[in-house]
N, C-alpha and C positions, 0 to 999 in steps of 0.2 A: 500542922498545916490545915487551913479551913477548907471547906468543900469548894469554895469559889476558886481558891488557888489550885486545887486538884483538877478542877474542871478546865481551868486555862492551860495547865500543863498538858492535860490529855488532848485538848484541841490542838495544840502546837505540835504534839507529836504525830497525831493523825495527819495534820497537814504536811508535815515533813515527809512522812511515808508516801503520801500520794504524790508529792513533788518528785520524790526520788523515782517512783514508779514510772511517772510520766517521762522523766528524763531517760531512764533506761529504755523505755519503749521507743523514744525518738532515736536514741543512739542505735538500737537494733535495726530500725528501718534504715537509717542512713549508712549503716555499715555493711549493707548487702553488697557483695562482690559483683563487679560488672561482667556481663557476658553477652553483651548485645548482639543483634542479628548481623549488623554491619560494623566492621571495624572493631579493634581491640579497645578504643576509647569510649564506647558507649556503656552506660549503666545497665544492670541486669534486672533480676526479678522484681516485680512491682505489680499490684493490682488492687482495684477497689471498685465498688458499684456506685453509680450516681442515679440510680433509677428514679429517686424521689425529686430530682431537680430537673425534670424534662418538660414541664409545661412551657408553652410559648404563647404569650398574650396575643389575642387575634389582631390587635392594632399593628403588630409588627409584620404580619404575614401579607406582604405586598407583591408576591410572584406567584404566577400560575405555571403548572407544567404543561408545556405545549405538545411535546412528542417524547418518544424514548427509542433509543437505538440498542437492541440486544447485542451483546458482545460475546462471542463464543470463545471465552478464555476462562480457564479455571482460577487464575490469579491475575486479573487485571490490576495494574499498578499506576498507570500514568495515562493522562489524556492531554491532548494538544489540538490546536486548530491551525489548518494551513490555508493555502490559497483557495479562493472561493468558498471559504468556510467548511472545507473538508475536515472531517473528524478522524483523528489518529489516536489509537489505543495501544499501549504497550503492555505486554505480559506473556508468560508462557514461552519464552524464547522467540518472540515474534512481535511485529508491529502490524496491526490491521488498520485499514483506512476506509472511510465511508463517506459517501455523499451526504450533504446535510439532511436529505430525506431518509437516510438509513440505508440506501443501497450500498452493498459491499463493493469497494473499488479494487483493493489489492491486499495482499498478505505478504510480508516480508519475513523470511525465517532468519533467526539470528543464532549465533554460537553460544550465547550465554543469556542469563536472565536480565532484561532491561529493568531500570529503576525509573527514569524519567525520560522525557523527549521534548524537543522543541523544533519548530520549522521556521525557516527564514521567510520573511515576507518579500514582496515585490520591490520594495525600496531598500532591501539589504544589498551589501556588496556582492553577495553570492546568493541570489534568490532561489528558492525552491529546494533547499538542502534540508535534510533531516538529521538533526543531532540526537543520537541515542546514547544515553548516559547508562553505564554499567557501574559496577561497585567501585572500580578504581580507574576506569578509563572511558574514553568517548570514541564512538565510531560515527562517521558522517556518510550519509547515503544520498544518492541522487533520486530525482523524482521517479525514474524508472526502476528503482529498487537496487541498483548496483552500489556496492560500497565504494565511496570516494576516498575515504582515509580512515585509518585507525590510529588514534593517539597514543603515545606512549603511556604505559600504566604508572599511576602514582605510587608513592611509597605504601608500605603495608598497612599503616594506620589509617589510610584514607578511606572514607566511606561517602560517596557521592550521592546526594539526595535531592539536588535542586539544579535548575539551569535557567539562565536568562540570556537572550541574544542582544548584543549591541551592534552598531554599525560595523566596527572592525574588531570587536572583542567578544569573547564568550565568558560569562560569569557562571562559576560552578560552586554550588554550596557543599562544603565538605564537612559532614557531621562528625566524622572520625577525628579531624584535627581542629574542628571548631573555627573555621575561617571560611571566607568566600575567596575562591581563586580567580584572578583575572587572567584569561589566556588570550593569546593572538589566535588568528584563523588557522594557524598550523598546529595548535595545541600546545604551544610553549607557554608555561607559566610566567607571566610578566609582573605580577604583583599579588599581594594578599590583602584582604580587606577585613577588619574587625578583630585582628589579633589583639589580645589584651595589652594595653598601653595606658597605664594610668596617668601619665604626664600629658597625654593627648585627650584624656577624658574617656578613653575606651576601656570598659571593663570586661569585655569579652562575652561570647555567646555560651549560654547554659543549655546543654543539649542532652537531656536524659534518655532519649530514645531516637530511633532513626528517622526523624521527621524534622527537616531543616530546609526551609524554602527561600527563594529569592525571586524578585520581579523587577523589571526595569521600567520606569515610567517615562511618558512622553517629555517630562521636564529634564530627563537625563540622570535622575536620582535613582539609586538602587533601594528598593524596600527589602529588608532582610528580616526574617522572623528570628526573634530571640525566644525560642520556645519555653525555656525554663523561666524566663522573666515575663512570659505571657505579654509580649508586646511586639510591635513592629518598629525597627530602627531604620533611619535613612542615611545613606553614605553617597558620597560623590564616587564617581568611577575611579578616582585616584586614591580612594580610601579615607577621605575626610568624613568624620562623624558629624552629621547635622542633627546634634542633640535636641534643639528646640522643636524638632518635628516628630519626635518619638511619641507613640501613642500606644494605648492598650493597658489593661490591668488584669490581675487575677480575680476570680470570683465565680460563684456558681450561678449568679443572676444572669439574665440573657445579655446584658451589656458586656460582661467580662469574658475571660477565658479561664476555664476551670482546669483542674488535673494537675499532673506533673509537669505538663509541657503542651502547650497549644498556642497559635493555630498550627495545624498540620500541613496545610496547603494555602497558597494565596494566588490570586489573579487580579488583574487591573481592568476595570471598565473604561471605555474610551473617555469618559468625562472626569477621570482621576479617582473614582471610588475604588475601594478595595473589597475584593470578595475573599472571604476566609472560610476554611472548613476546620472542623474540629473532631477529635476523637474523644472517647469517654462519654461525653454527651454528643452524639453525632449530630451536628447541625451545620448549615451553611448560612452565612450572614454577609451583610453589606455594610461598610463603614464609610462615612464621609471622608474628604481629604483631611479634615481636622481631627479624625478619629472618633467621631461620634457614631453611634449605632444608627444606621438609616432604616434597615429592614431585614427580615429573615427570609431567605429563599426556601429553605427546607428545614424542618425541625426534626426531633427524634421520632415523632409520630410517623413521618415520611421515610426516615432513614434507618430506623432500628426495627428489624423483623421481630425480635423478641427480646426479653430481658438480657439475654446473653450478650447482646451487642451493646449494652449499657454498662460495660465493664472496661475500664481502662487497664491495660496490662502490657508488660514489656515482654512477655513470654509466649503469648498466643497471637501470633501475627496473621492468623486467619481473620481476626476481627480487625480489618483494616479500615482507616477512616475514608470518607469520601474525598476525592481529589477534585479540583476545579480548574476550568478554563473558561475563556470568554471569547466569543466570535464577534465579527465586524458589525453585527446588528445588536450588540450589546446584550445579547442572550447569555445566560449563565449555563455552562455545561457542567453537570455533576456526574463524575464516574462513581456510580454506586456499586461497590464490590459485593454487597449482600444480594443485590437484585441481579448483578451481572450485566449492567446496562449503562449507557450514557443517557442521562435524563436532561432534557433541555427545558430551561425555565425562562419565561418571558415576563418583564415587569408590567404590573397592572397600572393603567393610567388612573 
């Protein structure tokens, strides 16, 4: 056999070895057993650094920070806006509320750790109520802090991570069972949205970590994060999948969503634009109704205190992503867990 033939065979053998190694490594990563923080259906150990992809081009930075509200909570988890733009923050078995200027208004003690919350507006069937989301159930509170109702607990696999309020319905994002639940105002589940149904073109939500959010637009359509697919999906309140309206794509570039699963949190501006927050590369962005990147509210330089925050992991839940809300003046409220504050951003003209 000549030297050329020997070289070709050697090259093929090396290529085969490299291919096998890559496949084995991939299998090893995907074979990790789940042990998520919430619910038995969430995946487990995972981590990587994205420090080298953190620069934000200056032309995208079109928001300025106007004020900041310190939050005296060790583990702030959720932010919402109520009547007269009062700011509500949940965490540490409590909900604290603030005047828009930062003055403390109230503190409601809870029996368990809250995950999310939402407050009904003046045009709601039951205005001024606060819906507090726990792992597997919801509690409803009046404006004076008294508990109005405690909904029945969902099954063991449930892991509630998002809430959106409709006129006569409450929509709950259940990361454990990978569906959005439609509930009536008494907490009865009256429908499921997004469960895999290939005949209807619904391929299901991919949720590797306990971040799965939902928002209801003025057009009556639900925006649901499909984090493992790095996109926002649109559904009617009856569960019809509006596939042509889907937008979002994976990628480390500023226009995309990187990591195992993003975005982590969403909110809607009055003009229909979507505010998103991400983990791994902590950043808050604004997208047009068509899904094009409009601007960046805050980037890693604003949200990552050190390189440790630029690591996406399913095991260290101290490194929580920023959470977002929007007030009536179209300001973006960013709950920054690293800073322990709600940061208020205003769009520059």
